[in-house]
C-alpha positions in Angstrom: 103.7 -4.0 112.6 100.9 -1.7 111.5 98.3 0.6 113.1 95.4 -0.8 112.6 92.6 1.3 114.7 92.7 4.5 116.7 90.4 5.3 119.7 89.4 8.5 121.2 88.0 8.9 124.7 87.3 13.0 126.2 88.2 13.6 129.2 86.1 17.0 131.0 88.6 17.5 133.8 87.5 19.9 136.3 90.4 21.9 138.4 90.6 21.7 142.3 90.4 25.1 142.2 90.3 28.4 140.0 93.5 29.5 138.5 94.6 32.5 137.7 97.6 33.4 135.7 99.1 36.5 133.2 98.3 39.2 135.7 94.9 37.6 136.5 94.0 37.9 132.9 92.7 34.6 132.4 90.9 32.0 134.5 90.4 28.7 134.3 88.8 26.2 136.1 88.6 23.0 134.0 90.2 21.0 131.2 89.3 19.2 128.0 91.9 16.3 127.8 91.9 13.8 124.9 93.4 10.1 125.3 93.9 8.1 122.5 94.6 4.6 122.1 96.8 2.8 119.1 96.4 -0.6 118.2 98.5 -2.6 116.3 98.6 -5.9 114.0 100.7 -7.7 116.9 98.5 -6.8 119.7 100.9 -4.3 121.1 98.7 -1.1 122.2 99.9 2.5 122.4 98.7 5.4 124.9 98.5 9.0 124.1 97.1 12.3 125.5 96.5 16.1 124.7 95.6 18.5 127.0 95.3 22.4 126.1 95.3 24.4 129.0 91.7 25.6 128.2 90.9 27.7 125.3 92.6 31.2 125.8 96.0 30.3 126.5 97.6 28.8 123.2 96.7 28.4 119.9 94.7 25.1 120.8 91.4 23.2 122.0 90.1 20.2 122.7 87.6 19.7 120.3 90.1 21.4 117.8 92.5 18.3 118.5 90.0 15.9 118.5 88.9 17.0 115.0 92.5 16.9 113.9 92.8 12.9 115.1 89.8 12.8 112.9 91.7 13.9 109.6 94.8 12.2 110.5 93.3 8.6 111.3 92.9 7.8 107.7 96.2 8.2 106.6 98.2 6.7 109.8 96.3 3.4 109.4 99.0 1.2 107.8 101.8 2.8 108.7 104.4 1.4 111.0 104.3 3.2 114.9 108.0 2.4 115.4 108.8 4.2 112.0 108.6 7.6 114.5 110.4 10.6 111.7 107.9 8.8 109.2 104.7 9.3 111.0 105.6 12.6 111.8 106.5 13.3 108.2 103.1 11.9 107.4 101.2 13.9 110.0 102.9 17.0 108.7 102.3 16.3 105.0 98.5 15.6 105.8 97.9 18.4 108.4 100.3 21.2 107.9 100.7 23.4 111.7 98.4 21.9 114.3 101.2 20.6 116.6 99.2 20.4 119.7 96.8 17.6 117.3 100.0 15.7 117.1 101.5 15.1 120.3 99.1 12.5 121.5 100.0 10.1 118.1 103.3 10.9 118.3 103.4 9.7 122.5 101.1 6.7 121.8 103.8 5.5 118.7 106.3 6.0 121.7 104.7 3.8 124.0 104.4 1.3 121.5 108.3 1.6 120.3 109.3 1.0 124.1 107.0 -1.8 125.1 108.3 -3.5 121.8 112.2 -2.4 122.3 111.5 -3.6 126.0 113.1 -0.5 127.2 111.0 2.6 129.3 111.2 5.6 127.3 113.6 7.6 129.5 116.2 4.9 128.1 115.0 5.7 124.4 115.6 9.1 125.3 119.2 8.7 125.9 119.0 8.7 129.7 121.3 6.4 131.7 118.7 5.8 134.8 115.1 6.7 135.8 116.6 9.6 137.3 114.0 12.0 139.9 113.2 14.9 138.5 112.3 18.0 141.0 109.1 19.2 140.7 108.3 23.1 140.6 104.7 24.1 142.4 102.7 26.5 139.9 101.1 30.1 142.3 98.4 31.6 141.4 98.6 35.2 140.9 97.2 37.4 144.0 98.5 40.2 146.5 102.1 39.1 147.7 101.3 38.0 151.2 98.4 35.7 149.3 101.5 34.4 147.0 103.9 33.8 149.9 101.3 31.6 151.7 100.8 29.4 148.8 104.4 29.0 148.5 104.7 28.2 152.2 101.6 25.7 151.7 103.5 24.1 148.2 106.3 23.7 150.7 104.8 21.7 152.9 104.2 18.9 149.8 107.8 18.9 149.5 108.3 22.0 146.6 111.4 23.7 146.5 111.2 25.6 143.2 108.1 27.9 142.5 106.5 29.3 139.1 105.1 32.6 140.7 102.1 34.1 138.7 102.7 37.8 138.0 102.6 40.4 135.4 99.7 43.2 134.5 99.5 46.5 133.7 100.4 47.9 137.6 104.0 47.9 137.8 104.1 49.1 141.3 102.3 45.6 142.4 104.7 43.3 140.5 107.3 45.5 141.9 106.0 44.3 145.2 105.7 40.9 144.7 108.7 40.5 143.0 110.7 41.9 145.8 107.8 40.1 148.6 108.3 36.6 147.1 111.7 36.7 146.9 113.0 37.6 150.5 110.3 35.5 151.8 111.4 32.3 150.2 112.0 29.4 152.0 115.6 29.1 152.5 117.5 26.2 149.4 114.0 27.0 147.5 114.3 29.1 143.8 110.9 31.0 142.4 110.5 31.9 138.4 108.3 34.3 137.7 106.0 33.1 135.3 104.4 36.9 133.3 102.8 34.6 131.2 103.7 37.6 128.3 100.8 40.0 130.5 103.6 42.8 130.1 104.4 45.4 127.5 108.2 46.1 126.7 108.1 49.1 128.1 106.7 47.8 131.8 109.0 44.9 131.6 111.9 47.0 131.1 110.6 49.3 134.2 109.8 46.5 136.6 112.9 44.2 136.0 115.5 47.3 136.2 113.4 48.3 139.7 113.8 45.1 141.6 117.0 44.0 143.7 116.0 40.7 142.9 117.8 38.5 140.3 115.5 35.5 139.7 114.3 34.1 136.6 111.6 35.9 134.4 109.9 33.6 132.2 107.6 34.5 128.8 107.9 38.6 129.5 106.1 39.6 127.0 103.9 38.7 124.1 106.2 37.4 121.1 109.7 36.7 120.2 111.0 40.4 119.1 109.6 41.8 122.3 111.2 39.4 124.4 114.6 40.0 122.8 114.1 43.6 123.5 113.5 43.4 126.8 116.3 40.7 127.3 118.9 43.2 125.7 117.5 45.5 128.8 117.8 43.7 131.7 119.8 41.7 134.0 117.5 38.7 135.4 117.9 35.7 133.0 114.9 35.3 130.6 112.8 32.0 129.9 110.9 31.6 127.1 107.5 29.7 126.7 104.7 30.6 125.0 106.0 32.1 121.4 108.3 29.1 121.1 106.0 26.8 119.0 108.1 24.7 117.0 112.2 24.0 116.1 112.6 27.6 113.8 111.6 29.3 116.2 114.6 28.0 119.6 116.6 28.3 116.9 115.6 31.8 116.5 115.5 32.6 120.0 118.9 31.3 120.3 120.5 33.1 117.7 119.0 36.7 118.7 120.5 36.0 122.2 116.7 36.4 124.0 117.2 34.2 126.6 119.1 31.9 128.9 116.6 29.0 129.1 113.4 27.5 127.6 110.2 25.6 128.6 109.7 22.5 126.7 105.8 21.2 126.4 105.3 17.9 124.1 101.7 18.9 123.2 102.7 22.3 122.2 105.7 21.2 119.7 104.2 18.2 118.4 105.2 15.3 120.3 108.1 13.6 122.1 110.0 13.6 119.0 110.1 17.2 118.3 110.3 18.3 121.8 113.6 15.7 121.9 115.0 17.8 119.0 115.0 20.7 120.5 116.1 19.1 124.2 119.3 17.8 122.1 119.7 21.6 120.6 119.1 23.3 124.1 121.8 21.0 125.4 123.7 21.9 122.6 124.1 26.0 123.0 123.8 25.5 127.2 120.2 26.5 127.8 118.5 25.3 131.1 115.1 24.3 130.2 111.8 23.1 132.4 109.9 19.9 130.3 106.7 19.2 131.5 103.3 19.7 129.5 100.7 22.4 129.1 97.9 20.6 130.6 96.1 17.0 131.5 96.5 13.9 133.8 99.5 11.8 134.8 99.6 9.8 131.6 101.0 13.4 129.7 102.7 14.5 132.5 104.9 11.1 132.4 105.2 11.1 128.6 107.4 14.6 129.9 108.7 13.1 132.9 110.7 10.6 130.6 112.3 13.4 128.3 113.0 15.7 131.5 114.7 12.8 133.1 116.9 12.1 130.0 118.1 15.1 130.3 121.5 16.1 131.1 121.5 17.6 134.8 123.5 20.9 134.2 120.6 21.6 132.0 117.5 20.3 133.4 115.4 22.4 136.0 112.2 21.3 138.0 109.5 20.3 135.9 105.6 20.7 136.1 102.8 18.1 137.3 99.4 19.4 136.1 97.5 16.9 137.0 98.3 18.0 140.3 96.0 20.7 139.9 93.1 18.0 139.1 90.2 17.1 141.3 89.7 14.1 139.2 92.5 11.4 138.6 91.9 9.0 135.8 95.1 6.7 136.0 95.2 6.7 140.0 98.5 5.2 141.4 99.9 4.9 138.0 102.6 7.4 136.7 105.1 10.2 137.6 104.0 11.2 141.0 105.2 14.1 143.7 107.4 12.6 146.1 108.3 15.4 148.6 109.4 17.4 145.9 110.1 14.6 143.3 109.1 12.8 140.5 110.3 9.3 139.0 109.4 8.0 135.4 108.1 4.6 135.4 110.7 1.8 134.5 108.6 -0.5 132.4 109.1 -0.9 128.9 107.3 1.9 126.7 105.4 5.3 128.8 105.0 2.7 131.7 101.1 3.8 132.2 98.3 1.5 131.3 94.8 3.5 131.3 91.9 1.5 132.2 89.3 2.0 129.4 86.4 0.9 131.5 87.3 3.7 133.4 87.5 6.5 130.6 83.9 5.6 129.4 82.7 5.4 125.7 84.9 6.5 123.5 83.7 9.3 121.4 85.5 8.0 117.9 87.0 5.2 116.6 89.3 4.7 113.3 89.7 1.5 111.4 
């Protein structure tokens, strides 16, 4: 089997409402997503998606993703997409770094492998069943009352785990948010306070040593060094996210005792192949993990949910569905969806999602 064509689609995805994070420092109202279709000489087609969360959240942006695919495409034509490690080695040789570019390519190759094997991705990734995965809401930054109101709305949709966005230069405001939200959660619900790297180490230590709440704190500061400094000085469990870009970063986080858990996002680390490697390492060292993607439609969400569903329950925390924040849905009814706070990956061979090219508009590029 050989890759014969790569076809690229550009999707402009408005959010249903503006989204604030990092203490209100960052605002987003639309996403730039790229769908990729890989065709083979045996008639099997695989799909992938790459969608940075805007261009100010991580070192990634939509036009850069499509430019990277153009760079890699000549080197991918003629490869066997089922040879996942070889495909990744070729991509790393021809384009060092730029992990977010490689994720939709790797995802589409996994989709092809699953279809050829006649197995869903959750099984190829080590799962025993299509396990329903808890999903968490994402609560935009606001006053304590505003954020509790958003949590109540999410609870009405079945969410029982929440990611509350905090952070900024006003310690008193963040202390008030943490204490009010932790105390005001509905019975049986959990919350992670996601700082999105907005605190300096001094503010992080001040805030976390002032609150009674012992909920998860996610990415308190910009760098791994700063987060490790904070982790040694506070009682809250620390979750790392944006400072982890490749396996070596996760190894460094573990060796320094910088966290009790991590977020694994295929688009950030280079695709399902790299994400699986990191997931397996996390299981071996006892981390708890949120496995979800950076952003995008139900296509990207479903790929991440396959990996989450194949993760041991003791190590698996809730996942987030980026498509829940979109105003448009290019693959209606397909993939992993919120069903009373749970999402279940498909059991069809491969990814289990088949986009309609006619609904995606004209391709922006094709390589053969």
